[in-house]
Backbone bond lengths (Angstrom), bond angles and torsions (degrees), N, CA, C in turn:
res aa  C-N    CA-C-N  psi(-1)  N-CA   C-N-CA  omega(-1)  CA-C   N-CA-C  phi
1 M - - - 1.362 - - 1.543 108.17 -
2 P 1.463 113.12 128.01 1.423 115.98 -175.21 1.613 111.56 -64.07
3 K 1.281 117.86 151.80 1.495 119.31 176.13 1.582 108.05 -109.90
4 V 1.303 115.64 135.81 1.475 125.01 -178.22 1.492 105.02 -113.58
5 T 1.340 113.94 125.04 1.518 120.00 170.56 1.429 106.30 -109.43
6 A 1.300 115.61 126.06 1.558 122.83 173.42 1.479 115.06 -160.23
7 Q 1.271 119.89 144.83 1.465 125.61 -171.77 1.393 116.85 40.15
8 G 1.391 118.05 43.78 1.447 124.53 177.69 1.559 114.90 74.92
9 K 1.331 118.30 10.99 1.413 123.11 176.75 1.475 108.34 -114.33
10 T 1.417 120.41 156.75 1.477 128.61 171.16 1.481 107.66 -129.62
11 F 1.291 116.43 128.79 1.446 118.04 179.58 1.586 106.50 -143.26
12 E 1.281 118.01 170.35 1.387 124.64 172.96 1.571 116.86 -101.51
13 C 1.214 116.29 161.85 1.530 120.47 179.68 1.573 106.45 -152.93
14 E 1.303 115.95 162.26 1.490 124.20 174.80 1.539 107.09 -65.90
15 P 1.335 123.41 145.59 1.380 124.11 170.11 1.642 109.11 -59.03
16 G 1.376 119.35 136.52 1.334 119.54 178.59 1.558 118.21 86.19
17 A 1.546 113.30 0.05 1.371 118.66 179.40 1.500 111.27 -70.50
18 N 1.397 113.08 148.16 1.505 124.74 177.83 1.401 107.22 -62.97
19 L 1.354 126.35 123.45 1.436 127.51 -178.99 1.541 108.87 -63.89
20 R 1.266 122.36 -45.42 1.524 116.74 -177.03 1.523 108.51 -57.38
21 R 1.306 121.67 -47.87 1.486 129.04 -174.41 1.557 103.38 -61.67
22 V 1.301 122.17 -45.79 1.490 124.93 177.19 1.484 111.32 -58.04
23 L 1.269 117.66 -49.29 1.442 124.35 -176.14 1.664 108.68 -63.11
24 L 1.417 114.86 -58.73 1.322 114.91 177.55 1.641 119.48 -61.33
25 G 1.263 110.74 -27.44 1.473 117.81 173.96 1.463 116.46 -66.14
26 N 1.321 111.56 -18.85 1.510 122.12 -177.07 1.471 115.53 -109.21
27 D 1.341 113.96 11.10 1.417 121.24 175.54 1.549 107.83 69.21
28 V 1.263 121.96 41.07 1.497 122.78 174.89 1.519 102.63 -96.89
29 A 1.363 113.90 135.62 1.555 117.51 175.35 1.492 110.23 -78.52
30 L 1.280 118.64 85.10 1.443 122.74 -176.45 1.524 113.50 -73.18
31 Y 1.262 123.62 -21.31 1.441 123.10 -167.54 1.702 101.52 -118.58
32 N 1.322 110.82 145.00 1.393 118.94 178.67 1.578 111.07 -100.17
33 G 1.238 109.57 138.59 1.552 119.63 178.25 1.512 109.16 45.24
34 N 1.242 120.28 -138.70 1.394 129.52 -177.76 1.554 117.17 -59.64
35 A 1.256 114.29 0.27 1.496 115.62 179.72 1.535 108.62 -80.13
36 K 1.484 112.57 -11.29 1.391 115.53 173.14 1.620 114.00 -64.40
37 L 1.332 108.59 -31.23 1.533 116.05 176.11 1.384 111.67 -92.18
38 I 1.313 119.25 -37.43 1.508 124.36 -170.69 1.445 107.65 -103.01
39 N 1.224 126.04 87.79 1.558 123.90 166.12 1.484 108.66 -154.97
40 C 1.261 112.59 177.67 1.505 118.50 -161.36 1.520 108.39 -90.15
41 R 1.351 121.20 1.82 1.391 122.86 176.19 1.581 113.29 69.05
42 G 1.292 111.77 22.88 1.544 115.80 177.26 1.441 122.46 94.39
43 I 1.399 117.80 12.81 1.463 122.79 174.22 1.523 112.92 -91.62
44 G 1.271 121.27 6.71 1.390 124.88 170.38 1.565 116.99 72.50
45 S 1.443 114.34 24.98 1.473 118.39 179.34 1.522 116.56 -101.98
46 C 1.298 115.98 -14.87 1.393 116.92 -173.46 1.524 118.33 -104.45
47 G 1.246 115.26 -35.19 1.503 118.98 170.77 1.549 113.14 93.11
48 T 1.409 118.99 0.29 1.382 118.76 -174.20 1.488 116.50 -76.53
49 C 1.314 121.21 -11.12 1.436 130.32 -179.41 1.553 112.60 -88.34
50 A 1.341 119.05 7.40 1.468 126.46 178.76 1.557 108.07 -54.65
51 V 1.432 107.94 127.13 1.423 121.37 174.34 1.498 117.36 -142.54
52 M 1.399 119.93 153.89 1.309 117.51 176.06 1.543 106.28 -90.73
53 I 1.297 118.75 141.23 1.409 123.16 -173.21 1.570 109.27 -130.13
54 E 1.216 116.66 129.77 1.578 127.03 173.60 1.502 109.29 -110.65
55 G 1.302 121.10 116.98 1.375 121.58 176.13 1.494 114.38 127.52
56 E 1.314 123.17 -172.75 1.473 124.93 -173.89 1.563 114.77 -83.81
57 V 1.240 117.50 115.63 1.433 128.52 178.29 1.512 115.41 -135.88
58 S 1.278 118.68 162.62 1.560 121.06 179.23 1.423 114.31 -53.71
59 A 1.273 120.88 157.00 1.401 128.57 175.11 1.587 110.90 -55.11
60 L 1.252 123.11 152.46 1.407 123.21 172.16 1.413 113.60 -69.76
61 N 1.476 120.48 129.02 1.356 122.82 -179.40 1.538 116.84 -99.30
62 W 1.269 124.17 178.20 1.396 127.28 -173.77 1.496 110.21 -67.42
63 K 1.397 123.50 -34.81 1.382 131.05 -176.84 1.601 105.37 -64.75
64 D 1.328 117.18 -53.39 1.452 122.79 178.72 1.463 114.52 -58.64
65 R 1.205 115.05 -51.32 1.421 125.77 178.21 1.561 112.05 -56.46
66 G 1.257 114.39 -53.14 1.555 122.81 178.42 1.547 111.47 -59.87
67 R 1.319 117.83 -52.03 1.489 117.78 179.36 1.449 111.38 -61.68
68 R 1.335 119.50 -49.77 1.544 119.46 -174.20 1.557 109.29 -73.46
69 S 1.373 121.54 -2.61 1.430 120.10 177.07 1.677 109.17 -87.21
70 L 1.381 111.65 -11.35 1.471 114.12 173.47 1.523 117.22 -97.16
71 P 1.363 118.41 155.96 1.526 119.00 173.63 1.372 110.49 -55.90
72 P 1.334 116.07 158.13 1.355 128.91 -12.69 1.586 115.44 -73.49
73 H 1.264 123.16 -0.38 1.367 126.58 174.80 1.478 111.47 -67.29
74 N 1.452 113.94 156.02 1.386 120.66 170.73 1.370 105.79 -126.07
75 P 1.444 112.05 128.46 1.536 121.74 -171.81 1.533 113.30 -71.67
76 D 1.313 116.99 -8.57 1.483 120.10 178.63 1.365 108.80 -91.67
77 R 1.311 124.51 -8.52 1.482 127.91 -179.36 1.504 108.75 -89.92
78 P 1.323 117.30 125.57 1.535 122.65 -171.57 1.576 118.03 -72.15
79 L 1.360 110.23 42.48 1.517 116.85 176.71 1.566 112.26 -80.92
80 R 1.206 118.16 159.10 1.460 120.79 172.95 1.511 105.36 -132.34
81 L 1.416 115.79 155.02 1.410 123.81 166.52 1.543 114.84 -79.62
82 A 1.269 121.42 112.40 1.392 124.24 176.51 1.577 112.13 -42.07
83 C 1.261 112.61 -47.68 1.499 116.38 -172.98 1.511 111.57 -68.21
84 Q 1.225 116.58 -21.90 1.589 116.50 -179.75 1.599 113.36 -104.22
85 T 1.300 115.76 13.64 1.498 121.84 -174.71 1.573 108.14 -120.15
86 C 1.344 108.55 128.46 1.526 117.59 171.36 1.442 109.88 -103.66
87 V 1.278 116.09 141.14 1.566 129.47 -177.26 1.533 109.36 -79.82
88 L 1.161 117.97 115.11 1.585 120.06 -179.47 1.541 110.52 -106.85
89 G 1.286 117.43 -28.55 1.499 120.99 177.90 1.612 111.60 -150.79
90 D 1.264 115.15 -169.98 1.478 118.16 -179.32 1.489 108.59 -60.44
91 I 1.322 116.10 135.91 1.389 121.55 -179.36 1.577 113.31 -140.72
92 K 1.379 117.57 152.26 1.481 117.45 167.26 1.485 105.57 -115.87
93 V 1.336 115.72 138.00 1.569 122.58 -176.71 1.538 104.83 -118.08
94 T 1.331 110.12 133.71 1.487 117.93 -179.51 1.603 105.02 -127.81
95 K 1.329 114.02 137.65 1.498 129.42 -178.92 1.404 111.29 -107.01
96 Y 1.377 120.43 128.34 1.355 123.48 175.81 1.562 110.31 -109.50
97 N 1.390 118.94 164.98 1.453 124.04 -171.47 1.612 110.42 -81.27
98 Q 1.338 109.69 -179.00 1.442 124.16 -173.94 1.620 106.25 81.37
99 F 1.403 108.64 160.24 1.486 119.05 -171.02 1.571 112.98 -49.52
100 W 1.378 119.83 -50.58 1.284 121.42 -178.16 1.530 116.37 -93.91
101 G 1.309 117.53 13.31 1.382 122.24 179.25 1.511 116.69 75.47
102 Q 1.333 114.93 15.58 1.456 123.85 -172.11 1.506 115.53 -91.79
103 G 1.325 118.09 -1.51 1.404 131.59 -179.04 1.425 113.97 -60.24
104 Q 1.331 116.22 179.28 1.530 118.72 -175.21 1.585 103.97 -114.10
105 A 1.311 119.92 -18.79 1.473 122.09 -179.62 1.441 112.21 -86.09
106 L 1.379 118.48 136.73 1.410 118.71 178.08 1.548 113.98 -71.20
107 V 1.335 116.23 143.52 1.480 120.91 167.09 1.316 107.77 -99.05
108 W 1.393 127.90 -50.59 1.401 131.31 170.03 1.492 107.39 -152.29
């Protein structure tokens, strides 16, 4: 079972599990500020679940690539949308500041 490390916690999930669901199901504060209330609920259209991921995850899909190609995101930055990412192996997840998680300062 893959191990996910995020917000100072480590937990296991099924291989292929959706990262957004895994994080929320383990009480990880995925969203910054009002993004907790105003987000697309996992369909990949808002971009507020952007995180940095180290480890083995699914390939980048068109929704993730498309949303992060629009401001305020920068497509050159190696963030991923948690809602469009599946966990394939052990990973470490990092969240940055600002509404869409596109900032430079670490949140966790």
